[in-house]
C-alpha positions in Angstrom: 2.9 12.0 -18.5 1.2 11.9 -14.9 1.8 8.7 -13.1 0.8 7.1 -10.9 -1.6 12.7 -19.3 -15.3 14.6 -24.0 -13.8 13.8 -27.4 -10.2 13.7 -28.0 -8.5 17.1 -28.5 -5.5 18.9 -29.0 -4.0 21.5 -26.4 -6.8 23.1 -24.3 -6.4 26.8 -24.7 -9.2 28.1 -22.4 -8.4 31.0 -20.2 -9.5 31.9 -16.6 -8.6 31.9 -12.8 -9.1 28.9 -10.8 -12.3 29.7 -8.7 -12.0 27.7 -5.5 -10.9 29.7 -2.3 -7.8 27.4 -1.7 -6.3 28.5 -5.0 -8.1 31.7 -5.8 -4.8 33.5 -6.2 -3.4 31.3 -8.7 -4.0 32.0 -12.3 -3.7 29.1 -14.7 -3.3 31.3 -18.0 -3.7 28.5 -20.8 -5.4 25.5 -19.3 -8.9 24.4 -17.8 -9.7 21.3 -16.3 -11.6 18.9 -18.7 -13.9 16.5 -17.6 -15.6 18.1 -14.6 -18.8 18.8 -16.6 -18.7 15.3 -18.2 -18.2 13.6 -15.0 -21.1 15.3 -13.5 -23.3 14.5 -16.2 -22.4 10.9 -16.0 -23.1 11.0 -12.3 -26.2 12.7 -12.7 -27.5 10.0 -15.3 -25.9 6.9 -13.6 -28.4 4.3 -12.7 -27.9 1.1 -10.7 -28.2 -1.2 -13.5 -25.3 0.7 -15.6 -23.1 1.3 -12.6 -21.4 -1.8 -13.4 -21.3 -1.5 -17.1 -17.5 -1.6 -18.3 -18.1 1.1 -20.7 -19.5 3.3 -18.1 -16.8 2.4 -15.8 -14.0 3.2 -18.1 -15.2 6.6 -18.8 -15.7 7.6 -15.3 -12.4 6.2 -14.3 -10.7 8.0 -17.0 -11.7 11.4 -15.6 -9.3 11.2 -12.8 -6.2 11.1 -15.1 -7.8 13.6 -17.5 -8.2 16.1 -14.6 -4.8 15.3 -12.8 -2.9 15.7 -16.1 -4.6 19.1 -16.8 -3.7 20.3 -13.2 -0.1 19.3 -13.8 0.1 20.9 -17.2 -1.4 24.1 -15.7 1.2 24.1 -12.9 4.2 23.4 -15.3 2.9 26.4 -17.4 2.6 28.6 -14.5 6.1 27.6 -13.6 7.4 28.9 -16.9 7.7 25.6 -18.9 6.7 25.6 -22.5 4.2 22.8 -21.9 1.0 21.4 -23.8 -1.7 19.2 -22.8 -2.9 16.3 -24.9 -5.6 13.7 -24.5 -4.2 10.2 -24.5 -7.2 9.1 -26.4 -5.9 10.9 -29.5 -2.3 9.3 -29.1 -3.2 5.5 -28.4 -5.8 3.4 -29.8 -6.5 -0.2 -28.6 -6.2 -3.4 -30.5 -9.4 -5.1 -30.2 -9.7 -8.9 -30.9 -12.8 -10.4 -32.4 -13.7 -12.3 -29.2 -12.7 -9.4 -26.9 -15.9 -8.2 -25.2 -17.0 -6.6 -21.9 -14.5 -5.9 -19.1 -11.6 -6.9 -20.9 -12.3 -4.7 -24.0 -12.9 -1.6 -22.0 -11.0 -2.0 -18.6 -8.0 -4.1 -19.7 -7.2 -3.1 -23.2 -4.0 -3.6 -25.2 -2.4 -1.6 -27.9 0.0 -2.6 -30.8 3.5 -1.1 -30.3 5.1 -0.8 -33.7 6.7 2.4 -34.7 4.0 5.2 -35.5 5.2 8.3 -37.5 1.9 9.8 -37.2 2.5 10.1 -33.4 5.7 12.1 -34.0 4.2 14.5 -36.3 1.1 15.0 -33.8 3.5 16.1 -31.1 5.8 18.0 -33.2 2.9 19.9 -34.5 1.8 20.9 -31.1 4.7 23.7 -30.9 5.5 23.0 -27.4 8.8 21.7 -25.8 6.9 19.3 -23.2 3.7 17.4 -23.7 1.6 16.0 -20.6 -0.8 13.4 -21.2 -2.5 10.7 -19.3 -1.4 7.1 -18.2 -3.8 4.2 -18.5 -6.1 5.9 -20.9 -6.6 5.1 -24.6 -9.3 5.0 -27.3 -11.1 1.9 -29.1 -10.9 2.0 -32.7 -14.6 3.3 -32.6 -13.4 6.2 -30.5 -14.7 4.9 -27.3 -12.7 5.5 -23.9 -10.8 2.3 -22.6 -8.2 1.7 -19.8 -5.2 -0.4 -20.0 -5.6 -2.1 -16.8 -5.0 -1.5 -13.2 -1.9 0.7 -12.7 -1.4 0.9 -16.5 0.4 4.1 -16.7 3.7 2.3 -17.0 2.2 0.6 -20.1 1.2 3.8 -21.6 4.6 5.2 -21.3 6.0 2.1 -23.0 3.6 2.2 -25.9 4.1 5.8 -26.4 8.1 5.0 -26.4 7.7 2.2 -28.8 5.6 4.4 -31.1 8.0 7.3 -30.9 11.3 5.2 -31.0 12.3 6.7 -27.5 15.9 6.3 -26.4 14.7 5.3 -22.9 11.8 5.3 -20.6 11.9 6.7 -17.0 9.3 5.7 -14.4 9.1 8.1 -11.5 7.4 6.6 -8.5 7.2 6.4 -4.6 9.7 3.6 -4.3 13.3 3.5 -4.9 13.3 0.7 -7.7 13.0 -3.0 -7.9 14.0 -5.3 -5.0 14.4 -9.0 -4.5 11.3 -8.8 -2.4 9.1 -6.4 -0.8 11.3 -4.3 1.6 8.5 -3.5 3.8 7.9 -7.2 4.5 11.5 -8.4 4.0 13.9 -5.9 5.5 16.9 -7.9 4.1 15.4 -7.4 0.5 18.2 -6.2 -2.0 17.9 -3.3 -4.4 18.5 -4.4 -8.0 20.6 -1.9 -9.8 20.3 -3.5 -13.3 18.4 -6.3 -14.5 17.1 -7.8 -17.8 13.7 -7.7 -19.2 13.1 -11.4 -18.3 14.1 -10.8 -14.6 11.8 -7.6 -14.5 9.0 -9.6 -16.1 9.4 -12.4 -13.5 9.4 -10.0 -10.6 6.4 -8.1 -11.9 4.5 -11.5 -12.4 5.3 -12.3 -8.8 4.0 -9.1 -7.2 6.5 -6.4 -7.7 4.4 -3.1 -8.3 7.3 -0.9 -9.6 6.7 -2.0 -13.4 3.3 -3.3 -14.7 4.0 -6.7 -16.4 2.4 -5.3 -19.8 4.9 -2.5 -20.2 7.8 -4.9 -20.7 6.8 -6.4 -24.1 7.0 -3.0 -26.1 10.3 -2.2 -24.4 12.0 -5.4 -25.0 10.5 -5.5 -28.7 12.5 -2.3 -29.4 15.3 -2.3 -27.0 14.4 0.5 -24.9 15.8 0.7 -21.4 13.6 1.6 -18.6 14.9 3.2 -15.4 12.9 3.6 -12.2 13.6 6.5 -9.9 12.2 8.0 -6.8 12.9 11.7 -5.7 16.1 12.7 -7.5 17.9 9.4 -7.3 17.7 7.0 -10.2 18.1 3.3 -9.7 16.8 0.3 -11.0 17.6 -0.1 -14.9 16.0 -2.7 -17.1 17.7 -3.5 -20.6 
């Protein structure tokens, strides 16, 4: 799943060569970028009175993850990996509450996180070793696009791990783990090599950007450890 992955679909099997001058020499044999036509259509029809509509914002904001994950899948496939692309809206469904409306419903949705044998069957049936999907994106019970909140890719990973009964979650990011304080502001901040879910939740609630606060509940409920890593060095582990 790309981090900080139209209708839900299975692996996109379009053929073709990428057309821009920058990458015209590179052929993506099994993937095309979904979302460009939809994004253009949305932009063309966008009006001032609908620009702030949460439903419209969710659909537009989701296109970045959809396109980025398709690029990632194409690159990995060109590098020789047995990889498939899957729309996250076919994997994660939000858990709507009766009083949940507006921005919270479409831009800060939550999902249930009990084991889901259906999900394992979907991924097994894809026939590929690696599946690339999106973070932060899900579908409502009615099939509408919803987001899991700002920087919700960690939460997507936690939901998928809980559904699949994963052994662990690895978060690859641009910082080397969780610190006692922001090392950019406090040079003496210490790297936390291992910490409990409660400690990670407290740090996340007080501003740590390594893990999204919402991602911890699914992990703790199923006892799934989570490692944060940067480059090739794995460091902070929450368990």
